KOLLO-164155 format. One record per residue (C-alpha): residue in three letters; x, y, z. Coordinates in nm, 3 decimals, padded with zeros to 5 digits. Example, Ala and Ser with C-alpha at 12.3 -4.5 7.8 and 13.67 -1.06 7.14 Angstrom:
// residues 2
PT code      px      py      pz
PT  ALA  01.230 -00.450  00.780
PT  SER  01.367 -00.106  00.714
***
This chain:
// residues 298
PT code      px      py      pz
PT  UNK  07.927 -02.344  03.698
PT  UNK  07.733 -02.037  03.587
PT  UNK  07.448 -02.057  03.338
PT  UNK  07.469 -01.816  03.046
PT  UNK  07.178 -01.603  02.930
PT  UNK  07.172 -01.799  02.604
PT  UNK  07.139 -02.129  02.795
PT  UNK  06.847 -01.989  02.994
PT  UNK  06.677 -01.869  02.675
PT  UNK  06.747 -02.203  02.513
PT  UNK  06.593 -02.391  02.803
PT  UNK  06.282 -02.173  02.787
PT  UNK  06.247 -02.221  02.413
PT  UNK  06.289 -02.596  02.457
PT  UNK  06.015 -02.605  02.721
PT  UNK  05.778 -02.410  02.496
PT  UNK  05.851 -02.635  02.199
PT  UNK  05.791 -02.951  02.399
PT  UNK  05.463 -02.817  02.535
PT  UNK  05.341 -02.723  02.186
PT  UNK  05.433 -03.067  02.050
PT  UNK  05.286 -03.272  02.334
PT  UNK  05.024 -03.531  02.238
PT  UNK  04.662 -03.502  02.362
PT  UNK  04.594 -03.641  02.710
PT  UNK  04.284 -03.828  02.825
PT  UNK  04.170 -03.771  03.184
PT  UNK  03.883 -03.938  03.369
PT  UNK  03.661 -03.812  03.649
PT  UNK  03.714 -03.972  03.988
PT  UNK  03.345 -04.055  04.027
PT  UNK  03.023 -04.050  03.821
PT  UNK  02.816 -03.733  03.792
PT  UNK  02.621 -03.715  04.117
PT  UNK  02.332 -03.507  04.258
PT  UNK  02.524 -03.414  04.575
PT  UNK  02.784 -03.214  04.378
PT  UNK  02.510 -03.034  04.184
PT  UNK  02.329 -02.963  04.512
PT  UNK  02.643 -02.808  04.661
PT  UNK  02.696 -02.597  04.348
PT  UNK  02.337 -02.474  04.372
PT  UNK  02.381 -02.398  04.742
PT  UNK  02.698 -02.193  04.697
PT  UNK  02.566 -01.990  04.403
PT  UNK  02.211 -01.967  04.543
PT  UNK  02.065 -02.131  04.232
PT  UNK  01.690 -02.195  04.256
PT  UNK  01.618 -02.302  03.900
PT  UNK  01.400 -02.613  03.927
PT  UNK  01.584 -02.772  03.633
PT  UNK  01.887 -02.815  03.858
PT  UNK  01.743 -02.805  04.212
PT  UNK  01.503 -03.093  04.147
PT  UNK  01.782 -03.300  03.991
PT  UNK  01.655 -03.310  03.636
PT  UNK  01.946 -03.141  03.458
PT  UNK  02.319 -03.084  03.503
PT  UNK  02.426 -02.716  03.486
PT  UNK  02.637 -02.635  03.180
PT  UNK  02.870 -02.427  03.398
PT  UNK  02.980 -02.749  03.570
PT  UNK  03.108 -02.909  03.247
PT  UNK  03.476 -02.860  03.330
PT  UNK  03.436 -02.932  03.701
PT  UNK  03.369 -03.305  03.666
PT  UNK  03.716 -03.378  03.529
PT  UNK  03.917 -03.152  03.759
PT  UNK  04.197 -03.346  03.930
PT  UNK  04.107 -03.271  04.293
PT  UNK  04.308 -03.157  04.592
PT  UNK  04.615 -03.374  04.527
PT  UNK  04.617 -03.293  04.154
PT  UNK  04.588 -03.658  04.052
PT  UNK  04.367 -03.858  03.816
PT  UNK  04.257 -04.224  03.818
PT  UNK  04.503 -04.282  03.531
PT  UNK  04.795 -04.221  03.768
PT  UNK  05.073 -04.010  03.616
PT  UNK  04.844 -03.807  03.389
PT  UNK  04.873 -03.429  03.424
PT  UNK  04.634 -03.184  03.264
PT  UNK  04.826 -03.013  02.977
PT  UNK  04.749 -02.666  03.112
PT  UNK  04.880 -02.757  03.458
PT  UNK  05.183 -02.923  03.301
PT  UNK  05.254 -02.599  03.114
PT  UNK  05.230 -02.390  03.430
PT  UNK  05.458 -02.630  03.619
PT  UNK  05.717 -02.632  03.341
PT  UNK  05.723 -02.253  03.309
PT  UNK  05.738 -02.203  03.686
PT  UNK  06.089 -02.351  03.674
PT  UNK  06.187 -02.045  03.469
PT  UNK  06.034 -01.800  03.718
PT  UNK  05.683 -01.777  03.572
PT  UNK  05.511 -01.851  03.902
PT  UNK  05.195 -01.646  03.850
PT  UNK  04.888 -01.801  03.685
PT  UNK  04.561 -01.638  03.590
PT  UNK  04.280 -01.775  03.375
PT  UNK  04.185 -01.505  03.125
PT  UNK  03.938 -01.664  02.883
PT  UNK  03.695 -01.955  02.890
PT  UNK  03.494 -02.069  02.589
PT  UNK  03.244 -02.352  02.623
PT  UNK  02.981 -02.516  02.406
PT  UNK  02.729 -02.770  02.531
PT  UNK  02.642 -03.039  02.278
PT  UNK  02.450 -03.312  02.460
PT  UNK  02.276 -03.388  02.786
PT  UNK  02.487 -03.503  03.082
PT  UNK  02.305 -03.752  03.303
PT  UNK  02.349 -03.857  03.662
PT  UNK  02.568 -04.164  03.669
PT  UNK  02.770 -04.065  03.362
PT  UNK  03.143 -04.125  03.403
PT  UNK  03.301 -03.839  03.213
PT  UNK  03.640 -03.817  03.047
PT  UNK  03.821 -03.520  02.898
PT  UNK  04.058 -03.527  02.601
PT  UNK  04.285 -03.221  02.613
PT  UNK  04.577 -03.071  02.422
PT  UNK  04.769 -02.745  02.409
PT  UNK  04.624 -02.553  02.116
PT  UNK  04.856 -02.252  02.126
PT  UNK  05.120 -02.064  02.326
PT  UNK  05.166 -01.696  02.255
PT  UNK  05.497 -01.513  02.216
PT  UNK  05.624 -01.352  02.539
PT  UNK  05.387 -01.069  02.638
PT  UNK  05.443 -00.772  02.871
PT  UNK  05.123 -00.688  03.063
PT  UNK  05.020 -00.486  03.368
PT  UNK  05.064 -00.790  03.594
PT  UNK  05.396 -00.908  03.447
PT  UNK  05.566 -01.075  03.153
PT  UNK  05.448 -01.415  03.045
PT  UNK  05.277 -01.647  02.801
PT  UNK  04.913 -01.701  02.712
PT  UNK  04.861 -02.078  02.699
PT  UNK  04.538 -02.214  02.549
PT  UNK  04.414 -02.567  02.610
PT  UNK  04.141 -02.717  02.391
PT  UNK  03.943 -03.011  02.523
PT  UNK  03.636 -03.226  02.461
PT  UNK  03.437 -03.378  02.747
PT  UNK  03.295 -03.721  02.668
PT  UNK  03.044 -03.959  02.819
PT  UNK  03.002 -04.319  02.710
PT  UNK  02.769 -04.185  02.438
PT  UNK  03.013 -03.938  02.283
PT  UNK  03.113 -03.572  02.316
PT  UNK  02.888 -03.375  02.552
PT  UNK  03.076 -03.044  02.543
PT  UNK  03.391 -02.860  02.441
PT  UNK  03.612 -02.612  02.625
PT  UNK  03.891 -02.372  02.541
PT  UNK  04.067 -02.233  02.847
PT  UNK  04.342 -01.972  02.824
PT  UNK  04.583 -01.929  03.113
PT  UNK  04.831 -01.643  03.150
PT  UNK  05.151 -01.779  03.307
PT  UNK  05.369 -01.490  03.416
PT  UNK  05.650 -01.341  03.624
PT  UNK  05.464 -01.106  03.861
PT  UNK  05.548 -00.736  03.864
PT  UNK  05.630 -00.581  04.201
PT  UNK  05.370 -00.312  04.133
PT  UNK  05.051 -00.407  03.953
PT  UNK  04.785 -00.182  03.808
PT  UNK  04.420 -00.273  03.786
PT  UNK  04.282 -00.257  03.435
PT  UNK  04.003 -00.005  03.403
PT  UNK  03.680 -00.046  03.217
PT  UNK  03.332  00.097  03.202
PT  UNK  02.991 -00.030  03.111
PT  UNK  02.855  00.011  02.761
PT  UNK  02.581  00.265  02.713
PT  UNK  02.320 -00.012  02.686
PT  UNK  02.411 -00.149  03.028
PT  UNK  02.353  00.167  03.232
PT  UNK  02.056  00.030  03.424
PT  UNK  01.994 -00.175  03.736
PT  UNK  02.213 -00.488  03.748
PT  UNK  02.049 -00.824  03.685
PT  UNK  02.255 -00.987  03.960
PT  UNK  02.488 -00.874  04.237
PT  UNK  02.733 -01.089  04.432
PT  UNK  02.920 -00.982  04.744
PT  UNK  03.275 -01.115  04.748
PT  UNK  03.384 -01.252  05.083
PT  UNK  03.679 -01.481  05.140
PT  UNK  03.431 -01.749  05.246
PT  UNK  03.235 -01.721  04.922
PT  UNK  03.547 -01.720  04.701
PT  UNK  03.685 -02.032  04.870
PT  UNK  03.347 -02.212  04.877
PT  UNK  03.283 -02.131  04.510
PT  UNK  03.625 -02.258  04.411
PT  UNK  03.558 -02.585  04.590
PT  UNK  03.205 -02.614  04.445
PT  UNK  03.361 -02.594  04.099
PT  UNK  03.630 -02.844  04.211
PT  UNK  03.916 -02.601  04.164
PT  UNK  04.181 -02.647  04.434
PT  UNK  04.438 -02.404  04.290
PT  UNK  04.607 -02.237  04.585
PT  UNK  04.557 -01.883  04.449
PT  UNK  04.182 -01.925  04.513
PT  UNK  04.217 -02.079  04.860
PT  UNK  04.533 -01.955  05.035
PT  UNK  04.604 -01.579  05.070
PT  UNK  04.979 -01.630  05.125
PT  UNK  05.014 -01.844  04.812
PT  UNK  04.806 -01.598  04.612
PT  UNK  05.030 -01.309  04.717
PT  UNK  05.348 -01.504  04.640
PT  UNK  05.217 -01.548  04.284
PT  UNK  05.129 -01.186  04.217
PT  UNK  04.780 -01.151  04.367
PT  UNK  04.659 -00.916  04.640
PT  UNK  04.464 -01.194  04.809
PT  UNK  04.269 -01.503  04.707
PT  UNK  04.063 -01.422  04.400
PT  UNK  03.759 -01.553  04.215
PT  UNK  03.828 -01.843  03.977
PT  UNK  03.699 -01.827  03.621
PT  UNK  03.446 -02.106  03.675
PT  UNK  03.289 -01.902  03.955
PT  UNK  03.255 -01.611  03.713
PT  UNK  03.107 -01.854  03.457
PT  UNK  02.857 -01.990  03.711
PT  UNK  02.741 -01.639  03.804
PT  UNK  02.714 -01.547  03.435
PT  UNK  02.489 -01.849  03.381
PT  UNK  02.276 -01.742  03.678
PT  UNK  02.251 -01.381  03.554
PT  UNK  02.166 -01.491  03.199
PT  UNK  01.890 -01.726  03.312
PT  UNK  01.748 -01.452  03.538
PT  UNK  01.738 -01.210  03.244
PT  UNK  01.614 -01.432  02.960
PT  UNK  01.410 -01.683  03.158
PT  UNK  01.511 -01.999  03.341
PT  UNK  01.343 -02.214  03.076
PT  UNK  01.597 -02.109  02.813
PT  UNK  01.897 -02.338  02.771
PT  UNK  02.246 -02.199  02.736
PT  UNK  02.426 -02.341  02.433
PT  UNK  02.763 -02.166  02.450
PT  UNK  02.954 -01.910  02.655
PT  UNK  03.263 -01.702  02.580
PT  UNK  03.403 -01.533  02.892
PT  UNK  03.698 -01.293  02.900
PT  UNK  03.837 -01.193  03.239
PT  UNK  03.968 -00.836  03.247
PT  UNK  04.082 -00.807  03.610
PT  UNK  04.087 -01.018  03.928
PT  UNK  03.801 -01.001  04.179
PT  UNK  03.912 -00.993  04.543
PT  UNK  03.739 -01.018  04.883
PT  UNK  03.571 -00.699  05.001
PT  UNK  03.438 -00.606  04.658
PT  UNK  03.108 -00.677  04.485
PT  UNK  03.034 -00.788  04.129
PT  UNK  02.735 -00.645  03.944
PT  UNK  02.618 -00.834  03.635
PT  UNK  02.448 -00.647  03.353
PT  UNK  02.275 -00.845  03.077
PT  UNK  02.201 -00.687  02.739
PT  UNK  02.018 -00.861  02.455
PT  UNK  02.222 -00.848  02.133
PT  UNK  02.002 -01.076  01.923
PT  UNK  01.696 -01.299  01.982
PT  UNK  01.916 -01.577  02.121
PT  UNK  02.234 -01.393  02.220
PT  UNK  02.319 -01.178  02.520
PT  UNK  02.615 -00.966  02.630
PT  UNK  02.703 -00.989  03.000
PT  UNK  02.924 -00.731  03.169
PT  UNK  03.056 -00.795  03.521
PT  UNK  03.151 -00.473  03.698
PT  UNK  03.352 -00.439  04.020
PT  UNK  03.353 -00.124  04.235
PT  UNK  03.598  00.068  04.015
PT  UNK  03.684 -00.151  03.718
PT  UNK  03.547 -00.419  03.489
PT  UNK  03.589 -00.782  03.596
PT  UNK  03.465 -00.970  03.290
PT  UNK  03.268 -00.963  02.967
PT  UNK  03.085 -01.256  02.813
PT  UNK  02.873 -01.350  02.515
PT  UNK  02.609 -01.616  02.576
PT  UNK  02.412 -01.807  02.314
PT  UNK  02.090 -01.972  02.430
PT  UNK  01.788 -02.153  02.289
PT  UNK  01.420 -02.124  02.380
***
């Protein structure tokens, strides 16, 4: 029996409605916050800030990592599925097999300590109308979450994922540095396959598009590409190098403009916008990778 176009549209609309109406989900980390994971993060990103290396503080950029589900995409709660992953799975049944994180907003409210067992309460905040972009048609899905320790909320995250049907031919988005950023970069990072995979694992992201070239290509990529938490980690490193490692980052708002693939290099330019705010621009060889605004305290 053939399925009519109206039935297909109806199914898609039903999926979107159910995702929007889903109740918040609570997810727990598999293990307490530990120094080994921080050490590995510091090793991969070549972080030498004594606040992290000597095990006194937990990097803000790792906030989301502690409650990632792991390689088998499971949580201690059993059947629980992260709302953003549930959205991608549901839409993939309608042909939206491509996924790309496009924006990450985080605020850090309290100290995370070694031994804390973190949980994350997450919900779908919004799903956009169908959008036609350079990479394909799809939906921008935003998840809002709070990360909690036994003492209360330690940080908040909004993560936007573009779930799309890949175009056969994709165009890279162009972009150029602002006039203020035409100077020597604060930080450069060579992109090898080894680094991209290691960084994804250090941030506990086992999505196949960051680890497996064949899977990445089947979902619209040219190769494995940098995950958004890698970009966030490098932005934290560049910011601390520019404003001083003693300054504490309070919030970050990162927008990804184009994927970063092996064989390229990212240059990070940091520009002061206010006494406690900086603009970070991440430039690839011929187009812009990301822009971010960082708030920090002395």
